[in-house]
VEXDREN-2710 file (C-alpha; in Angstrom, 1 decimal):
% VEXDREN-2710
k/r/px/py/pz
1/UNK/-15.1/6.4/-39.4
2/UNK/-14.4/5.6/-35.8
3/UNK/-14.0/1.8/-37.0
4/UNK/-11.1/3.2/-39.5
5/UNK/-9.9/5.5/-36.3
6/UNK/-9.7/2.0/-34.2
7/UNK/-8.1/0.1/-36.7
8/UNK/-5.2/2.7/-37.5
9/UNK/-4.6/2.9/-33.8
10/UNK/-4.3/-0.4/-33.6
11/UNK/-2.4/-0.7/-36.3
12/UNK/0.7/2.3/-34.8
13/UNK/0.5/0.5/-31.6
14/UNK/1.6/-2.8/-33.0
15/UNK/4.2/-1.1/-35.0
16/UNK/5.5/0.4/-31.9
17/UNK/5.8/-2.4/-29.8
18/UNK/7.5/-4.4/-32.5
19/UNK/10.1/-1.6/-33.1
20/UNK/10.5/-1.6/-29.3
21/UNK/11.3/-5.1/-28.9
22/UNK/13.6/-5.7/-32.2
23/UNK/15.0/-2.3/-30.6
24/UNK/16.3/-4.5/-27.5
25/UNK/16.9/-7.4/-29.1
26/UNK/20.5/-8.7/-28.9
27/UNK/22.8/-9.7/-32.2
28/UNK/24.9/-12.7/-30.7
29/UNK/25.7/-15.4/-32.9
30/UNK/28.3/-17.6/-31.9
31/UNK/29.5/-20.4/-34.4
32/UNK/26.9/-19.4/-37.0
33/UNK/24.0/-19.6/-34.9
34/UNK/21.9/-16.6/-33.6
35/UNK/21.5/-16.8/-29.9
36/UNK/18.5/-16.3/-28.1
37/UNK/18.0/-14.7/-24.8
38/UNK/18.0/-17.4/-22.6
39/UNK/21.3/-19.3/-24.5
40/UNK/22.5/-15.8/-24.2
41/UNK/22.2/-15.0/-20.5
42/UNK/23.8/-19.0/-19.8
43/UNK/27.0/-17.9/-21.7
44/UNK/27.3/-14.6/-19.7
45/UNK/27.0/-16.5/-17.2
46/UNK/29.7/-18.8/-17.7
47/UNK/31.7/-16.5/-19.2
48/UNK/31.3/-14.1/-15.8
49/UNK/31.0/-10.7/-18.0
50/UNK/28.7/-9.1/-21.0
51/UNK/28.9/-10.3/-24.1
52/UNK/28.9/-7.3/-27.0
53/UNK/26.7/-7.7/-30.3
54/UNK/29.1/-9.6/-32.8
55/UNK/29.8/-13.0/-34.2
56/UNK/32.1/-15.0/-32.5
57/UNK/33.3/-18.9/-32.7
58/UNK/34.4/-21.0/-29.9
59/UNK/35.8/-24.1/-29.0
60/UNK/33.9/-26.5/-27.1
61/UNK/36.4/-28.4/-26.3
62/UNK/39.1/-26.0/-25.3
63/UNK/36.8/-23.0/-24.3
64/UNK/38.7/-20.6/-26.3
65/UNK/37.2/-17.7/-28.7
66/UNK/37.3/-15.3/-31.0
67/UNK/35.6/-13.3/-33.7
68/UNK/34.3/-14.9/-36.4
69/UNK/36.6/-14.8/-40.1
70/UNK/39.5/-14.5/-37.8
71/UNK/41.2/-17.9/-36.8
72/UNK/43.1/-15.7/-33.3
73/UNK/42.0/-16.6/-29.9
74/UNK/41.2/-13.6/-28.3
75/UNK/40.5/-15.2/-24.5
76/UNK/38.9/-18.1/-22.8
77/UNK/35.1/-18.1/-21.7
78/UNK/35.3/-17.9/-18.0
79/UNK/38.7/-15.7/-18.2
80/UNK/36.8/-12.8/-15.8
81/UNK/35.6/-15.2/-13.7
82/UNK/39.2/-16.1/-13.0
83/UNK/40.2/-12.5/-12.7
84/UNK/37.7/-12.2/-10.2
85/UNK/34.7/-11.5/-12.4
86/UNK/33.5/-8.9/-15.5
87/UNK/36.6/-7.4/-16.2
88/UNK/36.6/-5.7/-12.8
89/UNK/39.7/-4.3/-11.8
90/UNK/40.9/-4.9/-7.8
91/UNK/40.9/-2.2/-5.5
92/UNK/43.9/-0.7/-3.7
93/UNK/43.5/-2.0/-0.5
94/UNK/43.1/-5.7/-2.7
95/UNK/46.5/-4.9/-4.1
96/UNK/48.1/-3.4/-1.4
97/UNK/48.2/-0.2/-2.6
98/UNK/45.9/1.8/-0.1
99/UNK/48.2/3.3/2.6
100/UNK/47.3/6.1/5.7
101/UNK/49.5/9.1/5.6
102/UNK/51.2/7.7/8.5
103/UNK/52.3/4.9/6.5
104/UNK/54.4/6.5/4.0
105/UNK/57.8/8.3/5.3
106/UNK/59.1/10.8/2.5
107/UNK/62.4/12.9/2.9
END
């Protein structure tokens, strides 16, 4: 009886571990190939942004990318890097739009 309880507990722990691992597995496909965690990390670093799960195509010559099954170019790898990284919008002071109360004259 004790042995069967141990086997059952081991089976449940194995199932829980595999479920947790599957829960955090990313599903990113590029040019028909599933990217592993290391490949995805490199691509995200090159792109300067998080890449959502999905299927994409990338033209390795031009850097153009789009969604699998759709030939329309959605952007270029590294675009967020040129915009300041990660799609972050510039702050008001970086855009020259931050004023102190004495800077504006209202009449």
